[in-house]
A tleap script that builds the chain and sets N, CA, C and O, in Angstrom:
source leaprc.protein.ff14SB
mol = sequence {
  NMET ARG SER GLN GLY PHE THR ASP ARG GLU
  LEU HIE ASP ALA ALA GLN VAL VAL ALA TYR
  PHE ASN TYR ILE ASN ARG ILE ALA ASP GLY
  LEU GLY VAL ASP PRO GLU PRO GLY SER ARG
  ALA GLY GLU THR HIE GLY GLU SER CPRO
}
set mol.1.N position { 112.554 73.293 115.631 }
set mol.1.CA position { 113.179 73.457 114.337 }
set mol.1.C position { 114.463 72.640 114.245 }
set mol.1.O position { 114.903 72.277 113.154 }
set mol.2.N position { 115.050 72.361 115.384 }
set mol.2.CA position { 116.246 71.512 115.354 }
set mol.2.C position { 115.921 70.145 114.775 }
set mol.2.O position { 116.743 69.541 114.085 }
set mol.3.N position { 114.703 69.656 115.062 }
set mol.3.CA position { 114.322 68.340 114.544 }
set mol.3.C position { 114.201 68.342 113.020 }
set mol.3.O position { 114.204 67.284 112.390 }
set mol.4.N position { 114.094 69.538 112.434 }
set mol.4.CA position { 114.027 69.663 110.983 }
set mol.4.C position { 115.407 69.859 110.365 }
set mol.4.O position { 115.535 70.006 109.150 }
set mol.5.N position { 116.453 69.859 111.220 }
set mol.5.CA position { 117.815 69.910 110.715 }
set mol.5.C position { 118.493 71.265 110.817 }
set mol.5.O position { 119.618 71.424 110.342 }
set mol.6.N position { 117.837 72.244 111.424 }
set mol.6.CA position { 118.470 73.547 111.572 }
set mol.6.C position { 119.476 73.525 112.711 }
set mol.6.O position { 119.221 72.947 113.768 }
set mol.7.N position { 120.621 74.160 112.486 }
set mol.7.CA position { 121.646 74.256 113.524 }
set mol.7.C position { 121.352 75.446 114.419 }
set mol.7.O position { 120.542 76.311 114.085 }
set mol.8.N position { 122.024 75.474 115.558 }
set mol.8.CA position { 121.867 76.621 116.456 }
set mol.8.C position { 122.241 77.917 115.749 }
set mol.8.O position { 121.583 78.940 115.941 }
set mol.9.N position { 123.282 77.882 114.939 }
set mol.9.CA position { 123.716 79.078 114.213 }
set mol.9.C position { 122.634 79.541 113.239 }
set mol.9.O position { 122.358 80.736 113.141 }
set mol.10.N position { 122.022 78.604 112.520 }
set mol.10.CA position { 120.969 78.959 111.571 }
set mol.10.C position { 119.738 79.526 112.279 }
set mol.10.O position { 119.114 80.468 111.789 }
set mol.11.N position { 119.396 78.959 113.416 }
set mol.11.CA position { 118.268 79.487 114.195 }
set mol.11.C position { 118.577 80.891 114.712 }
set mol.11.O position { 117.716 81.771 114.694 }
set mol.12.N position { 119.792 81.089 115.165 }
set mol.12.CA position { 120.218 82.407 115.639 }
set mol.12.C position { 120.158 83.429 114.516 }
set mol.12.O position { 119.641 84.531 114.702 }
set mol.13.N position { 120.686 83.067 113.347 }
set mol.13.CA position { 120.673 83.982 112.203 }
set mol.13.C position { 119.254 84.338 111.786 }
set mol.13.O position { 118.960 85.499 111.500 }
set mol.14.N position { 118.375 83.344 111.751 }
set mol.14.CA position { 116.976 83.601 111.384 }
set mol.14.C position { 116.312 84.525 112.393 }
set mol.14.O position { 115.584 85.439 112.006 }
set mol.15.N position { 116.549 84.305 113.668 }
set mol.15.CA position { 115.974 85.158 114.712 }
set mol.15.C position { 116.478 86.596 114.581 }
set mol.15.O position { 115.718 87.544 114.777 }
set mol.16.N position { 117.755 86.755 114.252 }
set mol.16.CA position { 118.326 88.092 114.087 }
set mol.16.C position { 117.679 88.831 112.916 }
set mol.16.O position { 117.370 90.018 113.026 }
set mol.17.N position { 117.475 88.142 111.805 }
set mol.17.CA position { 116.870 88.764 110.618 }
set mol.17.C position { 115.440 89.176 110.916 }
set mol.17.O position { 115.028 90.285 110.578 }
set mol.18.N position { 114.686 88.295 111.541 }
set mol.18.CA position { 113.289 88.594 111.864 }
set mol.18.C position { 113.203 89.767 112.848 }
set mol.18.O position { 112.365 90.654 112.688 }
set mol.19.N position { 114.060 89.767 113.852 }
set mol.19.CA position { 114.056 90.841 114.838 }
set mol.19.C position { 114.415 92.185 114.201 }
set mol.19.O position { 113.795 93.203 114.507 }
set mol.20.N position { 115.405 92.187 113.327 }
set mol.20.CA position { 115.810 93.431 112.666 }
set mol.20.C position { 114.694 93.956 111.764 }
set mol.20.O position { 114.410 95.153 111.757 }
set mol.21.N position { 114.071 93.070 111.013 }
set mol.21.CA position { 112.958 93.458 110.144 }
set mol.21.C position { 111.842 94.084 110.977 }
set mol.21.O position { 111.295 95.122 110.605 }
set mol.22.N position { 111.505 93.457 112.099 }
set mol.22.CA position { 110.475 93.978 112.986 }
set mol.22.C position { 110.862 95.354 113.527 }
set mol.22.O position { 110.043 96.273 113.550 }
set mol.23.N position { 112.104 95.486 113.958 }
set mol.23.CA position { 112.603 96.752 114.503 }
set mol.23.C position { 112.500 97.883 113.475 }
set mol.23.O position { 111.986 98.959 113.779 }
set mol.24.N position { 112.987 97.634 112.267 }
set mol.24.CA position { 112.968 98.668 111.233 }
set mol.24.C position { 111.539 99.066 110.880 }
set mol.24.O position { 111.254 100.246 110.679 }
set mol.25.N position { 110.647 98.094 110.806 }
set mol.25.CA position { 109.253 98.408 110.513 }
set mol.25.C position { 108.620 99.255 111.612 }
set mol.25.O position { 107.844 100.167 111.324 }
set mol.26.N position { 108.944 98.963 112.859 }
set mol.26.CA position { 108.392 99.757 113.967 }
set mol.26.C position { 108.963 101.177 113.971 }
set mol.26.O position { 108.241 102.136 114.242 }
set mol.27.N position { 110.242 101.307 113.675 }
set mol.27.CA position { 110.843 102.639 113.598 }
set mol.27.C position { 110.188 103.441 112.473 }
set mol.27.O position { 109.812 104.597 112.672 }
set mol.28.N position { 110.051 102.835 111.300 }
set mol.28.CA position { 109.434 103.524 110.159 }
set mol.28.C position { 107.993 103.910 110.490 }
set mol.28.O position { 107.559 105.016 110.170 }
set mol.29.N position { 107.259 103.016 111.120 }
set mol.29.CA position { 105.875 103.309 111.484 }
set mol.29.C position { 105.822 104.440 112.503 }
set mol.29.O position { 104.995 105.345 112.389 }
set mol.30.N position { 106.697 104.390 113.492 }
set mol.30.CA position { 106.733 105.427 114.525 }
set mol.30.C position { 107.102 106.797 113.987 }
set mol.30.O position { 106.660 107.816 114.518 }
set mol.31.N position { 107.908 106.828 112.937 }
set mol.31.CA position { 108.309 108.093 112.330 }
set mol.31.C position { 107.334 108.552 111.247 }
set mol.31.O position { 107.479 109.643 110.694 }
set mol.32.N position { 106.341 107.713 110.949 }
set mol.32.CA position { 105.347 108.078 109.941 }
set mol.32.C position { 105.849 107.959 108.520 }
set mol.32.O position { 105.367 108.657 107.628 }
set mol.33.N position { 106.809 107.083 108.300 }
set mol.33.CA position { 107.352 106.895 106.957 }
set mol.33.C position { 106.302 106.202 106.093 }
set mol.33.O position { 105.760 105.165 106.478 }
set mol.34.N position { 106.019 106.771 104.937 }
set mol.34.CA position { 105.068 106.171 104.009 }
set mol.34.C position { 105.777 105.124 103.163 }
set mol.34.O position { 106.958 105.267 102.848 }
set mol.35.N position { 105.044 104.060 102.793 }
set mol.35.CA position { 105.646 103.061 101.906 }
set mol.35.C position { 105.983 103.673 100.551 }
set mol.35.O position { 105.385 104.670 100.145 }
set mol.36.N position { 106.925 103.081 99.870 }
set mol.36.CA position { 107.284 103.554 98.539 }
set mol.36.C position { 106.101 103.343 97.596 }
set mol.36.O position { 105.370 102.361 97.729 }
set mol.37.N position { 105.910 104.255 96.648 }
set mol.37.CA position { 104.840 104.066 95.668 }
set mol.37.C position { 105.026 102.737 94.925 }
set mol.37.O position { 106.136 102.396 94.518 }
set mol.38.N position { 103.943 102.004 94.758 }
set mol.38.CA position { 104.010 100.745 94.051 }
set mol.38.C position { 104.360 99.567 94.933 }
set mol.38.O position { 104.337 98.426 94.472 }
set mol.39.N position { 104.691 99.818 96.211 }
set mol.39.CA position { 105.007 98.697 97.095 }
set mol.39.C position { 103.719 98.020 97.537 }
set mol.39.O position { 102.626 98.567 97.386 }
set mol.40.N position { 103.866 96.842 98.077 }
set mol.40.CA position { 102.695 96.099 98.526 }
set mol.40.C position { 102.573 96.163 100.040 }
set mol.40.O position { 102.010 95.255 100.651 }
set mol.41.N position { 103.082 97.204 100.646 }
set mol.41.CA position { 103.059 97.343 102.099 }
set mol.41.C position { 101.620 97.373 102.611 }
set mol.41.O position { 100.748 98.014 102.025 }
set mol.42.N position { 101.396 96.679 103.698 }
set mol.42.CA position { 100.090 96.682 104.332 }
set mol.42.C position { 99.128 95.622 103.826 }
set mol.42.O position { 98.076 95.412 104.430 }
set mol.43.N position { 99.456 94.960 102.750 }
set mol.43.CA position { 98.546 93.973 102.194 }
set mol.43.C position { 98.329 92.796 103.139 }
set mol.43.O position { 97.259 92.187 103.129 }
set mol.44.N position { 99.323 92.472 103.947 }
set mol.44.CA position { 99.179 91.328 104.841 }
set mol.44.C position { 98.186 91.610 105.961 }
set mol.44.O position { 97.707 90.684 106.616 }
set mol.45.N position { 97.876 92.879 106.182 }
set mol.45.CA position { 96.943 93.252 107.237 }
set mol.45.C position { 95.587 93.655 106.682 }
set mol.45.O position { 94.745 94.176 107.413 }
set mol.46.N position { 95.378 93.425 105.430 }
set mol.46.CA position { 94.094 93.747 104.837 }
set mol.46.C position { 93.933 95.206 104.477 }
set mol.46.O position { 92.839 95.643 104.121 }
set mol.47.N position { 95.017 95.970 104.566 }
set mol.47.CA position { 94.972 97.386 104.220 }
set mol.47.C position { 95.302 97.553 102.752 }
set mol.47.O position { 96.018 96.739 102.169 }
set mol.48.N position { 94.786 98.595 102.168 }
set mol.48.CA position { 95.162 98.868 100.780 }
set mol.48.C position { 96.382 99.765 100.783 }
set mol.48.O position { 96.511 100.627 101.652 }
set mol.49.N position { 97.292 99.578 99.816 }
set mol.49.CA position { 98.545 100.368 99.782 }
set mol.49.C position { 98.301 101.827 99.526 }
set mol.49.O position { 99.249 102.611 99.470 }
savepdb mol mol.pdb
quit
């Protein structure tokens, strides 16, 4: 990604955002939190909301 012009700081920030998103989703899944009504959760995995 550096060859595309991203700085180390930008790569670090992107990694932090992705990691946090993953963490929160795993916590919510582990606690059995249901998606909000009307959300499109699960569509990327072929599941219906």
